[in-house]
C-alpha positions in Angstrom: 24.4 -51.7 17.7 21.4 -53.2 15.9 18.0 -53.4 17.6 16.4 -56.7 16.6 13.1 -58.4 17.4 13.1 -62.2 17.7 9.8 -64.0 17.3 8.9 -67.7 17.8 6.0 -69.9 18.6 7.2 -73.4 19.6 5.7 -76.9 19.5 3.6 -76.0 22.6 1.6 -73.5 20.4 0.8 -71.5 23.5 1.6 -68.1 21.9 4.2 -66.0 20.3 7.3 -65.2 22.3 8.7 -61.8 21.3 12.1 -60.5 22.5 13.5 -57.0 21.8 17.3 -57.0 22.0 20.3 -54.8 21.1 23.1 -56.8 19.4 26.6 -55.8 18.5 29.8 -57.6 17.5 30.6 -60.2 14.8 30.6 -63.9 14.5 30.6 -65.7 17.9 31.9 -62.6 19.7 28.6 -60.9 20.4 27.1 -58.6 22.9 23.4 -59.0 23.4 21.3 -56.8 25.7 17.8 -57.9 26.5 15.5 -54.9 26.3 12.0 -56.4 26.6 10.1 -59.6 26.2 6.4 -60.7 26.1 4.3 -63.6 25.1 1.2 -62.9 23.0 -1.2 -65.8 23.1 -2.9 -67.0 20.0 -6.6 -66.4 19.7 -8.4 -69.7 20.7 -9.7 -70.4 17.2 -6.3 -69.9 15.6 -4.6 -72.0 18.2 -7.1 -74.8 17.6 -6.5 -74.7 13.8 -2.7 -74.8 14.3 -3.0 -77.8 16.7 -5.3 -79.6 14.3 -2.9 -79.3 11.4 0.1 -80.3 13.6 -1.9 -83.4 14.6 -2.3 -84.3 10.9 -5.7 -83.0 10.0 -6.1 -82.6 6.3 -6.9 -79.1 5.0 -7.2 -77.6 1.5 -4.6 -75.4 -0.1 -7.0 -72.5 0.4 -7.3 -73.2 4.1 -3.5 -73.6 4.4 -3.0 -70.1 2.7 -5.6 -68.7 5.1 -3.8 -70.2 8.1 -0.4 -68.9 6.8 -1.8 -65.4 6.5 -3.4 -65.5 10.0 -0.1 -66.6 11.6 1.9 -63.9 9.8 -0.6 -61.2 10.9 -0.3 -62.5 14.5 3.5 -62.4 14.4 3.4 -58.9 12.9 1.2 -57.7 15.7 3.5 -59.2 18.3 6.4 -57.4 16.7 4.5 -54.1 16.8 3.4 -54.6 20.3 6.8 -55.4 21.8 8.1 -52.0 20.4 5.6 -49.9 22.3 7.4 -47.5 24.7 10.8 -48.5 23.2 13.0 -47.2 20.3 11.9 -49.1 17.2 13.7 -52.1 15.8 15.8 -52.3 12.7 15.4 -56.0 12.0 13.0 -58.9 12.8 14.0 -62.6 13.0 10.8 -64.7 12.8 11.0 -68.4 13.3 7.3 -68.7 12.5 5.1 -71.6 13.5 6.2 -75.2 12.8 3.3 -77.3 11.5 5.3 -80.2 10.0 8.8 -81.5 10.6 10.2 -84.7 9.0 13.9 -85.1 9.9 16.5 -86.2 7.4 16.9 -90.0 7.3 13.4 -90.9 8.4 12.9 -92.8 5.2 16.0 -94.9 5.9 14.8 -95.9 9.4 11.3 -96.7 8.3 12.3 -98.5 5.0 10.1 -96.1 3.0 10.8 -94.2 -0.1 14.4 -93.0 -0.7 13.0 -89.5 -1.4 12.5 -89.2 2.4 16.2 -89.3 2.9 16.1 -85.6 2.6 14.4 -83.8 5.5 11.4 -81.5 5.2 10.3 -78.8 7.5 7.4 -76.2 7.3 7.0 -73.1 9.3 4.0 -70.8 8.6 3.8 -67.1 9.0 5.3 -65.5 5.8 8.2 -63.2 6.4 7.2 -61.0 3.5 3.9 -60.3 5.1 5.5 -59.5 8.4 7.9 -57.1 6.7 5.2 -55.3 4.9 2.9 -54.9 7.9 5.7 -53.7 10.2 7.8 -51.8 7.8 10.8 -53.7 9.1 13.2 -56.0 7.2 12.3 -59.5 8.3 14.3 -62.7 8.1 12.4 -66.0 8.2 12.5 -69.6 7.0 15.7 -70.3 9.0 15.5 -74.1 8.9 15.2 -74.8 5.2 18.8 -74.1 4.1 20.2 -76.5 6.7 17.7 -79.2 5.6 18.7 -78.7 2.0 22.3 -79.2 3.0 21.4 -82.6 4.4 20.9 -81.4 8.0 18.0 -82.0 10.5 17.1 -78.3 10.4 17.1 -78.5 14.2 18.2 -77.5 16.8 19.3 -74.2 15.4 19.9 -72.4 18.7 23.2 -74.3 19.4 25.5 -71.8 17.7 23.7 -68.9 19.5 24.2 -70.9 22.8 27.9 -71.1 21.9 28.2 -67.4 21.4 26.3 -66.4 24.6 26.9 -69.2 27.2 30.3 -70.7 26.7 32.9 -70.7 29.5 36.7 -70.8 29.3 37.1 -73.7 31.8 33.6 -75.2 32.3 31.7 -77.7 30.2 28.0 -76.7 30.1 24.7 -77.9 28.8 22.0 -75.5 27.8 18.7 -77.4 28.0 15.7 -75.9 26.4 12.4 -77.4 27.5 9.7 -76.2 25.2 7.1 -78.6 23.7 10.2 -80.6 22.6 13.4 -80.6 24.6 16.8 -79.8 23.0 20.3 -79.5 24.4 23.5 -77.8 23.5 26.7 -79.2 24.9 29.5 -76.6 25.2 33.0 -77.8 26.0 35.3 -75.3 27.7 36.2 -72.5 25.3 39.9 -72.5 26.3 40.9 -74.2 23.1 43.4 -72.0 21.2 41.9 -73.1 17.9 38.3 -71.7 17.6 37.4 -74.1 14.8 38.6 -77.0 16.9 36.3 -75.9 19.7 33.3 -75.5 17.5 33.8 -79.1 16.2 33.4 -80.3 19.7 30.0 -78.6 20.3 27.0 -81.0 20.2 23.3 -80.5 20.2 20.1 -82.4 19.4 16.4 -82.8 20.4 16.2 -84.9 23.5 12.5 -85.9 23.1 9.3 -84.6 24.7 9.6 -81.5 26.8 6.2 -80.1 27.7 4.3 -81.5 24.8 2.9 -84.6 26.4 2.3 -82.8 29.8 0.3 -80.0 28.2 -1.7 -82.4 26.1 -2.4 -84.6 29.2 -3.6 -81.6 31.2 -5.9 -80.6 28.4 -7.2 -84.2 28.2 -7.7 -84.5 32.0 -9.5 -81.2 32.4 -11.6 -81.3 29.2 -9.7 -78.3 27.9 -10.3 -76.0 30.9 -6.5 -76.0 31.6 -3.6 -76.0 29.1 -0.6 -76.7 31.4 0.4 -77.8 34.9 1.5 -74.6 36.6 4.8 -75.1 38.5 4.3 -78.9 38.0 2.1 -78.8 41.2 -0.4 -81.3 39.9 2.3 -83.8 38.9 4.1 -83.2 42.2 1.0 -84.5 44.1 1.2 -87.8 42.3 3.6 -90.8 42.2 5.4 -91.7 39.0 5.2 -95.3 37.7 8.8 -96.2 37.0 7.8 -99.4 35.2 5.9 -97.4 32.6 8.7 -94.9 32.2 11.1 -97.8 31.5 8.7 -99.1 28.9 8.2 -95.8 27.2 12.0 -95.3 27.1 12.2 -98.3 24.7 10.9 -95.9 22.0 13.4 -95.9 19.1 14.0 -92.2 19.1 15.6 -92.2 22.5 18.2 -94.6 21.4 19.1 -93.0 18.0 22.5 -91.4 18.1 22.7 -87.7 17.2 22.3 -85.7 15.1 18.5 -86.1 15.5 15.4 -84.0 15.8 11.7 -84.6 16.5 8.4 -82.9 17.0 4.7 -83.3 17.6 4.7 -85.7 14.6 6.1 -88.3 17.1 5.5 -86.9 20.6 1.9 -85.7 20.0 -1.7 -86.7 20.5 -1.3 -90.2 19.2 1.7 -90.9 21.4 -0.2 -89.5 24.4 -3.1 -91.9 23.7 -0.7 -94.8 23.6 0.7 -93.7 27.0 -2.8 -93.4 28.5 -3.7 -96.9 27.2 -0.4 -98.3 28.6 -1.2 -96.7 32.0 -4.6 -98.4 32.4 -3.2 -101.6 33.7 -1.5 -99.7 36.5 -4.7 -97.9 37.5 -3.1 -94.5 37.8 -5.0 -91.5 38.9 -4.7 -88.1 37.1 -1.8 -86.9 39.3 0.0 -90.2 38.9 -0.3 -90.0 35.2 1.1 -86.5 35.1 3.9 -87.4 37.5 4.8 -90.4 35.2 4.8 -88.3 32.0 6.9 -85.6 33.8 9.3 -88.4 34.8 9.6 -89.5 31.2 10.7 -86.0 30.2 13.2 -85.8 33.0 14.6 -89.4 32.5 14.8 -89.1 28.8 16.8 -85.9 29.1 19.2 -87.5 31.5 19.3 -90.7 29.3 20.5 -88.5 26.4 23.2 -86.9 28.6 24.6 -90.3 29.8 24.3 -92.0 26.4 25.5 -89.5 23.9 27.6 -86.7 25.6 31.4 -87.1 25.7 31.0 -86.5 29.5 28.5 -85.0 31.9 28.6 -81.1 32.0 29.8 -79.3 35.0 26.6 -77.2 35.0 23.2 -77.4 33.3 21.2 -74.2 32.5 17.5 -74.6 31.7 15.4 -72.3 29.5 12.0 -72.4 27.9 8.6 -72.9 29.6 9.6 -76.1 31.2 12.3 -74.3 33.2 9.4 -72.9 35.3 8.1 -76.3 36.1 9.6 -76.7 39.6 8.7 -80.3 39.9 10.5 -81.2 36.6 13.4 -79.0 37.6 13.8 -80.8 40.9 13.6 -84.2 39.3 16.3 -83.2 36.8 18.5 -82.0 39.7 18.0 -85.3 41.6 18.8 -87.4 38.5 21.9 -85.4 37.6 23.3 -85.0 41.1 25.9 -83.6 41.8 25.7 -81.5 38.6 23.9 -78.1 39.5 20.7 -77.5 37.5 20.2 -73.8 37.1 18.4 -71.5 34.6 19.9 -69.1 32.1 18.5 -66.3 34.2 21.4 -67.0 36.5 23.9 -66.1 33.8 22.1 -63.0 32.6 19.8 -64.1 29.8 16.0 -64.6 30.2 15.0 -68.2 30.4 11.6 -67.4 29.2 12.7 -65.6 26.0 16.0 -67.3 25.2 14.6 -69.0 22.1 13.2 -65.7 20.8 16.5 -64.0 21.5 18.3 -66.8 19.6 16.3 -66.1 16.4 17.0 -62.4 16.8 20.7 -63.4 16.7 20.2 -65.7 13.7 18.6 -62.8 11.8 21.5 -60.5 12.8 24.0 -63.1 11.5 22.0 -63.5 8.3 22.2 -59.8 7.7 26.0 -59.9 8.2 26.4 -62.9 5.9 27.6 -65.1 8.8 26.6 -68.8 8.6 24.1 -69.7 11.3 24.2 -73.5 11.6 26.6 -76.0 13.1 27.1 -79.2 11.0 28.2 -81.1 14.2 24.8 -80.4 15.6 22.4 -80.7 12.7 24.3 -83.1 10.5 24.4 -80.7 7.5 27.2 -81.2 5.0 28.5 -77.6 5.5 27.9 -74.3 7.2 25.3 -72.3 5.4 23.5 -68.9 5.6 20.2 -69.4 7.4 17.1 -67.5 6.6 15.4 -65.6 3.8 15.6 -61.8 3.9 12.3 -59.9 3.2 12.7 -56.2 2.7 9.9 -53.9 3.7 10.1 -51.7 0.6 
């Protein structure tokens, strides 16, 4: 049994999710026991600096180094705090904070330089600093090895989903709704050849999750609110389906997997375009939020119907968007009769599932077990994910 801390701050940049778990087993035959979880918000100034960089604001190398240090210190503090009143951890898996993600193949689609045929991804929060501050071996930089192997570097949680959520007779989708949405399609695990079953697993980023919703709430409230709790504000409005259909013409939604995306596409500039598009329909604030929420729901379902081999028999939500009751209800209505549940209902915290996933990826890295799935990311082969930073 290994006690591991998983750390991640996603594209919503709302704070660091920390999960403390006990893991045993090997390969895809794992047992994971959730011990504790908490979210540690960034200090306002640090969050603003991260969001500015994510939005493309130019900074000097000195400022980048300073930001990297500040994020690493915040992650180390989260790791220390989650252990209070618990037995200490043996290992940390830190995803860090993504500030830039350019998927493989972008250059081909945009007819830009051939050098962009390789992907590039940058997560701040150095693992070496976290290891030294906590005294715990830390694995970080999980995405770069997959990118170097020609993959998208995302989503990386699909193999973990395969280990924790597969069913012998039932096809399932695990749908994370963070700032960006991503899915894992798990066919029934009854196949007698494990490698054959793994080759049938699919996963990719579906498009916006909470990113546009959170940005819109901040815009509409002049920064006094950061998200629409339970989707209550959106639920009071009426979505404009003509706008949703127009927004769905965006190229990303129609690209076949493997594919990944981030705030570079579905960020501030995209929201401003959406607001401009909405002016001719004279939407009020609630209507705009309802329409943006509808885009998230409809784009997820569009991905299912366009690219899955068949619809799953159940969908399990996780991430912050799983708590948006209006969004959850819209997904249920659009996917009827497929039940839309949360991962809580199969025994794993929906709030901390992504943090748990990076704890598992760190555990696999320590065992020397490859952590990516080429059928998901498009990498040329399975590779070890993450760089190990020892505390001494």
